[in-house]
C-alpha positions in Angstrom: -0.2 0.3 -0.4 2.3 3.0 -1.3 0.2 5.8 0.4 2.8 8.0 1.1 5.8 9.3 0.7 7.8 7.8 2.8 6.4 4.4 1.8 7.1 5.1 -2.2 10.8 6.0 -1.2 10.8 2.6 0.9 9.4 0.5 -1.5 12.0 2.5 -4.1 14.7 1.3 -2.2 13.2 -2.3 -1.7 13.5 -2.7 -5.7 16.6 -1.3 -6.8 15.4 2.1 -8.1 17.6 5.1 -7.8 16.5 8.4 -6.2 17.7 11.2 -5.4 19.1 11.9 -1.9 20.0 14.7 0.2 22.9 14.9 2.4 20.7 13.0 5.5 19.8 10.3 2.9 16.3 11.8 2.0 14.9 12.8 -1.1 15.4 16.3 -1.2 12.0 17.3 -2.6 8.8 15.5 -4.3 8.6 15.2 -7.7 5.5 14.6 -9.6 5.8 13.8 -13.3 4.0 13.1 -16.5 4.3 13.9 -20.6 3.2 17.2 -20.1 5.3 18.9 -17.0 7.0 18.1 -14.3 6.5 19.7 -10.4 9.0 19.8 -7.6 7.5 21.0 -4.3 8.4 20.6 -0.4 11.3 20.5 1.7 14.0 22.3 0.1 11.6 24.5 -1.9 9.0 25.4 1.3 10.6 28.5 1.6 9.2 30.3 -1.0 12.1 33.2 -0.5 15.0 30.5 -1.1 15.6 30.3 -5.0 15.5 26.5 -6.4 19.0 25.3 -6.9 19.9 24.0 -10.9 19.5 20.3 -9.8 16.2 20.8 -9.2 14.9 20.9 -13.0 15.6 17.7 -14.8 13.6 18.9 -17.8 15.3 22.2 -19.1 18.8 23.5 -19.2 19.1 27.1 -17.8 18.0 29.8 -19.7 22.3 31.3 -19.5 22.8 27.8 -20.3 21.1 27.3 -23.3 22.2 27.6 -26.8 23.9 31.3 -27.8 21.8 30.6 -31.2 17.7 30.6 -31.7 16.5 27.3 -32.4 13.0 28.2 -35.2 10.6 25.4 -36.0 6.9 25.4 -37.4 3.9 24.0 -35.8 1.1 22.9 -37.9 -2.4 23.2 -36.4 -5.3 21.3 -37.5 -8.9 22.3 -35.8 -7.2 23.1 -33.0 -4.7 20.1 -32.6 -1.3 20.0 -32.7 -0.1 17.7 -36.4 3.2 18.1 -36.7 6.6 19.6 -36.7 8.2 21.2 -39.3 5.7 19.8 -41.9 6.6 16.0 -39.9 3.0 14.4 -38.5 3.7 13.1 -34.8 1.2 11.8 -32.8 -0.2 13.7 -29.8 2.6 11.8 -27.5 5.4 12.3 -30.5 4.7 15.3 -30.7 5.0 16.9 -27.0 7.8 14.8 -26.7 9.7 16.1 -29.1 8.6 19.9 -28.1 9.7 18.9 -24.5 13.2 18.1 -26.0 13.4 21.1 -28.1 12.2 23.5 -25.5 14.3 22.3 -22.9 17.1 22.4 -24.7 16.8 25.9 -25.1 15.6 27.0 -21.2 11.8 27.0 -22.0 8.9 26.6 -19.1 10.5 27.0 -15.9 7.7 28.4 -13.8 8.1 29.1 -10.0 5.2 30.3 -8.3 2.7 30.1 -5.0 -0.1 28.3 -6.2 -3.4 28.8 -3.7 -4.4 24.8 -3.6 -8.1 23.6 -3.6 -8.2 23.2 0.3 -7.0 27.1 0.9 -3.4 26.4 1.9 -0.8 27.9 -0.1 1.9 25.5 -1.9 5.7 26.5 -3.6 5.7 24.7 -6.2 8.6 24.6 -9.3 7.5 23.2 -12.9 8.5 22.5 -15.9 6.8 22.6 -18.8 8.5 23.0 -22.1 6.6 21.6 -24.9 3.3 22.5 -23.4 4.9 26.8 -22.9 5.8 26.4 -26.8 2.2 24.8 -27.5 0.5 27.5 -25.6 2.0 30.0 -27.2 1.8 28.4 -31.1 -2.1 27.6 -30.4 -2.8 31.5 -29.2 -1.1 33.0 -32.1 -3.5 30.3 -34.4 -6.1 31.9 -33.0 -5.5 35.4 -33.1 -6.0 35.0 -37.0 -8.8 32.3 -37.1 -11.0 33.7 -34.7 -13.5 35.9 -34.2 -12.9 39.2 -31.9 -15.9 38.4 -29.8 -15.7 34.4 -29.8 -11.7 35.3 -28.9 -12.9 36.9 -25.8 -15.6 34.4 -24.5 -12.7 32.0 -24.7 -10.5 33.5 -22.7 -13.0 34.7 -20.5 -13.6 30.6 -19.9 -10.8 29.2 -19.8 -9.4 30.6 -16.0 -12.5 28.9 -14.8 -12.3 25.4 -17.2 -8.3 25.7 -15.5 -9.4 25.8 -12.3 -12.0 23.2 -12.1 -9.7 20.7 -14.1 -6.6 21.8 -11.1 -9.7 21.0 -8.4 -9.9 17.7 -9.9 -13.2 17.9 -11.2 -12.7 16.6 -14.6 -15.9 14.6 -14.8 -17.8 17.1 -13.6 -20.8 18.3 -15.9 -19.7 22.2 -15.9 -16.4 20.8 -16.9 -18.2 19.2 -19.7 -20.6 22.0 -21.0 -17.7 24.6 -20.5 -15.5 22.0 -22.9 -18.3 21.8 -25.6 -18.7 26.1 -25.6 -14.8 25.6 -26.3 -14.4 22.9 -28.9 -16.9 24.7 -30.6 -14.5 27.5 -31.8 -11.8 25.1 -33.0 -12.6 24.1 -36.3 -11.2 27.7 -38.2 -7.7 26.5 -36.1 -6.2 25.4 -38.5 -2.8 26.2 -40.2 1.4 27.1 -39.4 3.0 28.9 -36.7 6.8 29.9 -37.3 8.1 29.7 -33.2 11.5 31.1 -32.4 13.2 29.2 -29.3 15.9 31.2 -27.7 17.3 31.2 -24.0 13.8 30.6 -22.1 11.7 32.8 -24.8 9.1 31.1 -27.0 8.9 34.2 -29.9 6.1 33.9 -33.0 8.0 35.3 -36.2 5.0 34.0 -38.7 1.5 32.4 -38.8 -0.3 31.7 -41.6 -4.2 29.6 -42.7 -6.5 29.0 -45.0 -9.1 30.2 -42.5 -7.3 33.4 -41.7 -9.5 36.7 -40.6 -6.6 39.1 -41.1 -7.0 41.0 -44.3 -4.5 43.1 -45.2 -6.2 45.1 -47.8 -8.9 46.3 -44.6 -6.4 46.9 -42.4 -3.7 48.7 -44.5 -2.2 52.2 -43.4 -2.1 53.2 -47.2 -4.4 54.5 -49.3 -7.1 52.7 -51.0 -8.4 50.1 -47.9 -11.2 48.0 -49.1 -14.6 48.3 -47.8 -13.5 50.9 -44.5 -14.6 54.3 -45.0 -12.7 56.6 -42.2 -15.0 58.9 -41.7 -17.6 56.3 -40.5 -15.2 56.5 -37.1 -16.6 59.6 -36.7 -20.4 58.2 -35.7 -19.1 55.0 -34.0 -16.8 57.1 -32.0 -19.5 59.8 -30.8 -22.6 56.9 -30.3 -19.7 55.2 -28.1 -18.7 57.9 -26.4 -22.8 58.8 -25.3 -23.0 57.4 -21.7 -19.6 59.1 -20.5 -21.4 62.3 -22.0 -24.0 62.0 -19.7 -21.8 60.8 -16.7 -19.6 64.6 -16.9 -22.6 66.5 -17.3 -24.6 65.1 -14.0 -20.7 65.3 -12.4 -20.6 69.0 -13.8 -23.8 70.2 -12.6 
């Protein structure tokens, strides 16, 4: 019955499974890992003022030690899901594993935070999420040209609640499924390619293109000849939009 960290460590030792130890022969901190991320908590990390030692990190190099030359990649999305890196199609697991390696090699995805646990306490955690950090940036870039403003803003409002439900263990709750349906309803147009530069802890978008792009260069040009856009229309729009502000100001000044 592996019901505690102590029992897990004892089991590992009894079965010759190597685990890190401190000078007292104890594990210096607790680690939980899966394909998406790895978290370290407890013991040497419990003081939020004390910076984590480099040995805490196992999935990434420090940004200072990352290569001096950036790594540039392209991620292809289909219906919101990443399906290929540099044109090579991969399964979800293999794609995330590849991004973990690329991100880790470039010092991507480190996070030191104090979180609010569901039970009420605050807990300091040191996370590594190299592949997830890259995917979040790339997906947001893809959405920026394929989602309508209203849909994108609504999705942004829903995501904190969605994340809270998942964090608190309510994956199978009806409210999580309801939010999932709403979020999935806007993914069909999220298709295309995002170009990303990885450099010393930074993930920078350098390009994005999509067959479903809502970006219209002729409409947003700063030069003459903008299509279907009359700058004179802005006068009435601004006046109507500011009506409530003018009324409030008149009341304040009366």
